[in-house]
DOTORRO-655779 format. One line per 3 residues: number of its first residue (from 1); their letters; for each residue x, y, z of C-alpha. Coordinates in Angstrom, 2 decimals. Example, Ala and Ser with C-alpha at 12.3 -4.5 7.8 and 13.67 -1.06 7.14 Angstrom:
BEGIN
1) as) 12.30 -4.50 7.80  13.67 -1.06 7.14
! end
This chain:
BEGIN
1) mkk) 30.57 8.07 158.39  32.14 8.56 155.02  35.25 6.70 156.13
4) srg) 33.40 3.60 157.23  31.39 3.48 154.00  34.62 3.74 152.06
7) rtg) 36.07 0.84 154.04  32.98 -1.31 153.38  33.19 -0.37 149.72
10) rkr) 36.83 -1.39 149.68  35.96 -4.59 151.51  33.17 -5.37 149.05
13) rrk) 35.45 -4.63 146.11  38.16 -6.84 147.60  35.61 -9.62 148.09
16) hlq) 34.41 -9.18 144.52  37.98 -9.28 143.27  38.70 -12.35 145.40
19) sfv) 36.11 -14.33 143.46  38.11 -13.59 140.31  41.58 -14.26 141.71
22) dgv) 41.45 -18.02 141.28  38.64 -18.35 138.78  36.00 -16.40 136.89
25) ncs) 32.45 -17.24 137.96  30.49 -18.56 134.94  27.13 -19.34 136.56
28) hkl) 25.49 -16.46 134.65  26.12 -18.22 131.32  22.93 -19.47 129.68
31) eyi) 24.16 -23.07 129.31  24.74 -23.33 133.10  21.46 -21.58 133.98
34) klk) 19.61 -24.15 131.82  21.60 -27.04 133.29  20.90 -25.95 136.90
37) kwl) 17.16 -25.57 136.16  17.08 -29.00 134.50  18.84 -30.55 137.52
40) kdr) 16.52 -28.76 139.94  13.51 -30.28 138.13  15.11 -33.67 138.83
43) gfe) 15.49 -33.01 142.55  18.98 -31.53 142.76  19.28 -28.96 145.55
46) dsn) 21.53 -26.05 144.65  24.79 -26.41 146.53  27.62 -23.97 147.25
49) lrp) 29.32 -24.79 143.97  29.53 -22.42 141.02  30.84 -23.18 137.51
52) aef) 33.99 -21.14 136.91  36.87 -20.79 134.48  40.31 -21.24 136.09
55) wdt) 43.52 -20.14 134.41  45.42 -23.37 135.14  42.74 -26.09 135.04
58) grg) 40.17 -24.57 132.67  36.53 -25.22 133.50  35.75 -26.36 137.04
61) lmt) 33.66 -25.71 140.15  34.35 -23.04 142.80  32.94 -23.05 146.32
64) tka) 31.10 -20.03 147.72  31.79 -21.09 151.32  34.81 -22.54 153.11
67) lqv) 34.70 -26.36 153.18  35.81 -28.34 156.23  36.96 -31.97 156.36
70) wdl) 34.08 -34.41 155.68  31.78 -31.66 154.38  29.41 -32.81 151.66
73) iis) 30.62 -31.30 148.39  27.77 -32.51 146.20  24.80 -34.87 146.36
76) lpe) 23.35 -35.78 142.96  19.98 -37.60 142.96  19.66 -40.87 141.05
79) kcl) 17.22 -39.18 138.63  20.06 -36.95 137.40  22.42 -39.85 136.60
82) ltt) 22.70 -41.30 133.13  23.11 -45.09 133.33  22.31 -48.17 131.26
85) gtv) 18.93 -48.09 133.05  18.28 -44.70 131.41  19.18 -46.21 128.03
88) lss) 16.90 -49.23 128.44  13.91 -47.06 129.35  14.44 -44.97 126.18
91) clg) 13.28 -45.91 122.67  16.63 -47.73 122.21  15.66 -50.24 124.93
94) eyi) 13.65 -52.68 122.78  16.39 -52.75 120.10  19.08 -53.49 122.69
97) mkw) 16.99 -56.23 124.31  16.48 -58.16 121.09  20.00 -57.72 119.64
100) kpp) 22.21 -60.82 119.58  24.99 -61.21 120.56  24.24 -58.73 123.37
103) vsp) 25.91 -55.30 123.20  28.19 -54.12 126.01  27.06 -51.53 128.61
106) lia) 29.67 -49.21 127.05  28.13 -49.47 123.57  24.63 -49.00 125.00
109) lst) 25.68 -45.71 126.66  27.65 -44.59 123.60  24.65 -45.24 121.34
112) fli) 22.40 -43.25 123.66  24.78 -40.26 123.73  25.09 -40.21 119.91
115) aek) 21.32 -40.57 119.42  20.51 -37.81 121.96  23.10 -35.48 120.49
118) hag) 21.59 -36.09 117.06  18.06 -35.39 118.44  19.20 -31.83 119.28
121) eks) 16.32 -29.69 120.63  14.11 -32.78 121.03  16.49 -34.47 123.49
124) lwk) 15.45 -34.57 127.15  19.17 -34.51 127.97  19.95 -31.41 125.89
127) pyl) 20.93 -29.15 128.87  23.56 -31.74 129.84  24.74 -32.45 126.28
130) dvl) 25.22 -28.69 125.74  27.87 -28.46 128.46  29.79 -31.57 127.39
133) pkt) 33.07 -30.90 125.56  32.74 -30.82 121.77  36.22 -32.32 121.40
136) ytc) 38.60 -34.25 123.65  42.34 -34.43 124.14  42.59 -38.15 125.02
139) lvc) 45.39 -39.85 123.10  42.88 -41.64 120.85  41.99 -38.21 119.37
142) leh) 45.55 -37.00 118.75  47.18 -36.72 115.34  49.92 -39.21 114.44
145) dvv) 52.51 -36.37 114.43  51.71 -35.60 118.06  51.52 -39.25 119.21
148) sll) 55.00 -39.89 117.78  56.41 -37.37 120.31  55.18 -39.37 123.32
151) pep) 57.54 -41.54 125.40  57.78 -45.01 123.83  55.73 -47.01 126.42
154) lrk) 52.91 -44.43 126.24  53.03 -44.32 122.45  52.38 -48.06 122.45
157) kaq) 49.39 -47.65 124.80  48.00 -44.82 122.65  48.10 -47.11 119.60
160) eqr) 46.39 -49.90 121.57  43.67 -47.44 122.66  43.10 -46.37 119.06
163) ttv) 42.81 -50.01 117.97  40.32 -50.71 120.79  38.02 -47.84 119.74
166) hel) 38.30 -48.75 116.06  37.43 -52.40 116.76  34.52 -51.27 118.94
169) yms) 33.21 -49.21 116.04  33.62 -52.01 113.46  31.94 -54.60 115.70
172) sra) 28.98 -52.28 116.46  28.10 -51.22 112.91  25.54 -53.99 112.40
175) ffs) 23.83 -53.05 115.67  23.77 -49.36 114.65  22.13 -50.36 111.35
178) slq) 19.38 -52.21 113.24  18.30 -48.83 114.71  17.35 -47.47 111.28
181) plf) 13.55 -47.49 111.98  14.15 -44.84 114.69  15.81 -42.34 112.33
184) aen) 14.89 -40.45 109.18  18.57 -40.15 108.16  20.87 -43.03 107.36
187) tgt) 22.29 -44.53 110.59  25.69 -44.79 108.85  26.00 -41.00 108.84
190) ifn) 24.68 -40.57 112.42  26.72 -43.36 114.03  29.99 -42.71 112.22
193) ysa) 33.49 -43.25 113.63  33.99 -39.71 114.92  30.61 -39.82 116.71
196) lew) 31.61 -43.05 118.45  35.04 -41.65 119.31  33.36 -38.61 120.93
199) awc) 30.91 -40.80 122.89  33.70 -43.18 123.97  35.80 -40.26 125.24
202) tin) 32.80 -38.76 127.06  32.26 -42.03 128.93  35.97 -42.75 129.47
205) trt) 36.77 -39.32 130.89  33.57 -38.44 132.76  31.82 -41.48 134.23
208) iym) 31.72 -42.21 137.93  32.01 -45.78 139.20  28.61 -47.21 140.06
211) khs) 27.99 -50.94 140.09  24.75 -52.16 138.50  23.39 -55.68 138.62
214) qre) 24.11 -57.84 135.57  21.35 -57.75 132.94  20.84 -60.49 130.36
217) cfs) 20.42 -58.00 127.53  24.07 -56.87 127.98  27.34 -58.70 127.38
220) lep) 29.35 -59.87 130.39  31.53 -56.75 130.68  30.95 -55.09 134.07
223) dvy) 28.18 -52.48 134.07  29.85 -49.86 136.27  29.30 -46.54 134.47
226) ala) 27.19 -43.53 135.36  27.39 -40.07 133.82  26.86 -37.40 136.46
229) pyl) 25.83 -33.97 135.11  27.35 -30.99 136.97  29.34 -33.27 139.27
232) dll) 31.57 -34.08 136.28  32.72 -30.44 136.18  34.90 -31.20 139.24
235) nhs) 38.58 -31.37 138.26  41.26 -33.77 139.49  44.09 -33.00 141.88
238) pnv) 46.54 -35.66 143.07  46.86 -33.80 146.38  43.30 -34.14 147.68
241) qvk) 41.30 -37.05 149.01  37.56 -37.53 148.81  35.00 -40.15 149.73
244) aaf) 32.66 -40.79 146.82  29.87 -43.36 146.64  26.22 -43.92 145.90
247) neq) 24.19 -43.49 149.11  21.43 -46.14 149.19  19.48 -44.21 151.87
250) trs) 19.31 -40.87 150.04  19.41 -42.54 146.57  22.05 -39.98 145.59
253) yei) 25.66 -40.06 144.51  27.60 -38.19 147.21  31.10 -36.78 147.47
256) rtn) 32.63 -35.69 150.78  35.93 -33.86 151.04  38.82 -35.12 153.11
259) sqc) 40.60 -31.75 153.03  39.76 -28.12 153.67  38.98 -25.68 150.87
262) kky) 38.86 -21.89 151.18  35.95 -19.76 150.03  36.09 -18.96 146.26
265) eev) 38.71 -21.63 145.66  38.39 -24.39 143.10  37.04 -27.64 144.58
268) fic) 38.99 -30.70 143.49  38.37 -34.42 143.66  40.89 -37.21 143.07
271) ygp) 40.40 -39.68 140.21  42.96 -42.00 141.82  46.75 -42.15 142.39
274) hdn) 47.51 -41.93 138.64  50.78 -40.87 137.08  50.76 -38.32 134.26
277) qrl) 51.01 -40.92 131.49  47.82 -42.57 132.75  46.08 -39.19 133.18
280) lle) 46.95 -38.19 129.61  45.95 -41.57 128.18  42.62 -41.85 129.98
283) ygf) 41.57 -38.26 130.68  43.49 -36.06 128.25  45.35 -33.83 130.73
286) vam) 48.56 -33.63 132.77  48.82 -32.64 136.48  51.85 -30.50 137.29
289) dnp) 54.11 -31.61 140.19  52.19 -34.87 140.35  53.67 -36.91 143.24
292) hss) 52.57 -40.15 141.52  54.41 -39.41 138.30  57.30 -41.44 136.99
295) vyv) 59.29 -41.99 133.81  59.12 -45.48 132.34  62.18 -47.33 131.03
298) ssd) 61.44 -49.63 128.09  63.16 -53.03 127.94  64.92 -51.90 124.71
301) tll) 66.51 -48.96 126.54  67.44 -51.25 129.43  69.29 -53.72 127.21
304) kyf) 71.30 -51.09 125.34  73.73 -50.98 128.26  74.51 -54.67 128.57
307) ppl) 77.05 -56.56 126.39  75.27 -58.71 123.80  78.13 -61.22 124.20
310) dkq) 77.21 -61.98 127.83  76.70 -65.78 127.71  74.00 -65.61 130.37
313) rna) 72.14 -62.69 128.78  69.25 -64.80 127.45  68.90 -66.69 130.73
316) kls) 68.86 -63.38 132.65  66.20 -61.98 130.34  64.13 -65.10 130.70
319) ilk) 64.29 -64.83 134.53  63.26 -61.14 134.42  60.37 -61.96 132.10
322) dhd) 59.18 -64.91 134.22  59.24 -62.78 137.39  57.61 -59.77 135.69
325) fle) 60.68 -57.51 135.96  60.67 -56.16 132.39  57.57 -53.97 132.87
328) nlt) 56.93 -50.91 135.06  60.59 -50.03 135.51  60.68 -46.36 136.43
331) fgw) 62.48 -43.26 137.63  60.46 -41.22 140.14  60.87 -38.11 142.28
334) dgp) 62.86 -40.26 144.72  65.17 -41.74 142.06  65.25 -45.12 140.31
337) swr) 62.55 -47.51 141.54  63.40 -50.68 143.42  62.12 -52.70 140.44
340) llt) 64.43 -50.89 138.01  67.46 -51.33 140.29  66.62 -55.02 140.81
343) alk) 66.40 -55.63 137.05  69.74 -53.82 136.56  71.37 -55.80 139.39
346) lls) 70.34 -59.08 137.83  71.59 -58.04 134.41  74.88 -56.91 136.02
349) lga) 75.60 -60.27 137.70  79.06 -61.58 136.77  79.47 -65.12 135.41
352) def) 80.62 -66.26 138.87  77.61 -64.56 140.54  74.86 -65.81 138.26
355) tcw) 73.80 -68.64 140.60  72.80 -65.93 143.15  69.99 -64.58 140.92
358) rrt) 67.26 -65.59 143.39  68.92 -63.56 146.13  69.07 -60.59 143.74
361) llg) 65.29 -60.68 143.22  64.85 -60.73 147.01  66.94 -57.55 147.32
364) dii) 70.17 -59.01 148.75  73.53 -57.35 148.07  75.63 -59.72 145.98
367) sar) 78.91 -57.80 145.68  80.32 -54.27 145.79  81.14 -54.55 142.07
370) neq) 77.54 -55.49 141.25  76.17 -52.58 143.31  78.56 -50.11 141.66
373) qtl) 77.81 -51.30 138.13  74.07 -51.13 138.80  74.32 -47.48 139.88
376) nia) 76.57 -46.61 136.91  74.17 -48.11 134.39  71.15 -46.51 136.09
379) aki) 72.93 -43.13 135.76  73.72 -43.80 132.05  70.08 -44.70 131.32
382) chf) 68.91 -41.61 133.21  71.23 -39.32 131.20  70.18 -40.98 127.94
385) lie) 66.51 -40.31 128.79  67.32 -36.70 129.76  68.95 -36.11 126.35
388) etq) 66.09 -37.82 124.53  63.51 -35.71 126.43  65.39 -32.47 125.69
391) hvl) 65.57 -33.42 122.01  61.79 -34.03 121.86  61.09 -30.72 123.68
394) lqi) 63.11 -28.96 120.98  61.04 -30.70 118.26  57.82 -29.67 120.02
397) sql) 58.80 -26.00 120.23  59.60 -26.01 116.47  56.29 -27.73 115.63
400) krn) 54.34 -25.26 117.79  55.66 -22.47 115.59  54.78 -24.22 112.32
403) ken) 51.57 -26.11 113.12  49.00 -23.75 114.57  46.22 -26.39 114.44
406) lkk) 48.18 -28.79 116.69  49.18 -26.20 119.30  46.76 -27.41 122.01
409) hla) 47.76 -31.06 121.63  51.47 -30.25 121.42  51.21 -28.22 124.65
412) lve) 49.92 -31.35 126.44  52.82 -33.51 125.28  55.19 -30.67 126.16
415) alr) 53.75 -30.51 129.72  54.24 -34.27 130.07  57.82 -34.13 128.77
418) led) 58.72 -31.14 130.99  57.49 -33.05 134.04  59.53 -36.08 132.88
421) lki) 62.60 -33.88 132.57  62.19 -32.61 136.15  61.87 -36.19 137.44
424) lqk) 64.91 -37.39 135.47  67.05 -34.46 136.61  66.09 -35.19 140.23
427) sae) 66.91 -38.88 139.71  70.29 -38.01 138.15  71.10 -35.90 141.22
430) ilc) 70.10 -38.76 143.58  72.21 -41.27 141.59  75.17 -38.92 141.64
433) nln) 74.94 -38.72 145.47  74.56 -42.50 145.76  77.60 -43.02 143.53
436) mat) 79.67 -40.68 145.67  78.52 -42.51 148.80  79.58 -45.90 147.46
! end
């Protein structure tokens, strides 16, 4: 008797431990208890998902039962979703309807989030607002010192993103002022730049795609956002597939899994086949061993390896530009991309081969010399990028020692650069083998 009880005890202990192997169950935390109650009041049936803290992905959702292909992961009723419809039925609605020129759906949602956050205890959305991140790690939030360590094409996009948010803020200030009758405090202090940046990041990183019909009170930008409490705790993995859509019959947003998931494991969804630069820019994180990741080659780097005295250089550049071969040139896990090799082939054409440029763009082999030079230059560019990446990684490790406040942000850039290094080293190996073969 004793023996069997001991075995059950061991089994129970093992089961208990199992739930902590991958992640620590957090459903006992007050903020999640309040959120689940709030959702239940809005018709959400408790599923098999539990909020948990995972060592590699941070906060996410764990399943308490094994999931099979096409199982329903979550079904969130329409009442739980925060959309522009929610905003229009709030006290902000009448101000939005009479404002000219019309505000965008994005600004309407941002305004609502800022106003509700400011309302604190009085907000009907408080249980949801309480579990939203206080800060974000999207590139728009990063310090200049950290942004300067990003690869050049991404650095450019980060600056464009910052400009976009700043322009959004400047162009919305008059509208924010028109809301003054709703607030005791000055709207300038409530709707300040950092509040808009927080709201913009919340929408950019957490909304699900849900098409709404065009309303006259909004500008012509597509109204496709919906914030989905609880569902937005699901993390991204490039290695899973899901089917996600609003179900008109059940009036719920549903996600079904396309892959199996073991009991007590983290449940993932896929935000799309994004590379790490896109994930960092839009969502503020990096996925390790991301099959979609690649390292971008800027046109400046490309041209370093071609003689400026080449008489046809300008003509070649003009052809590449006209045929869109100066953008999205990459190294991936399987070596240099076809686009990168094609651009290099065209730039490597000899004076006597230049008339064959059309054939080059179609992928034809022009000459053995052209093929060999293309591979040599691809290898040189790859080695240059490896050295540059290693140099930046050294800078990051020094900064991490000296700048405690930037540690979290530096770790993100470091993760991106380490992944880049792995891709470049793999590409260098592939190019070396190709060179030996030719």
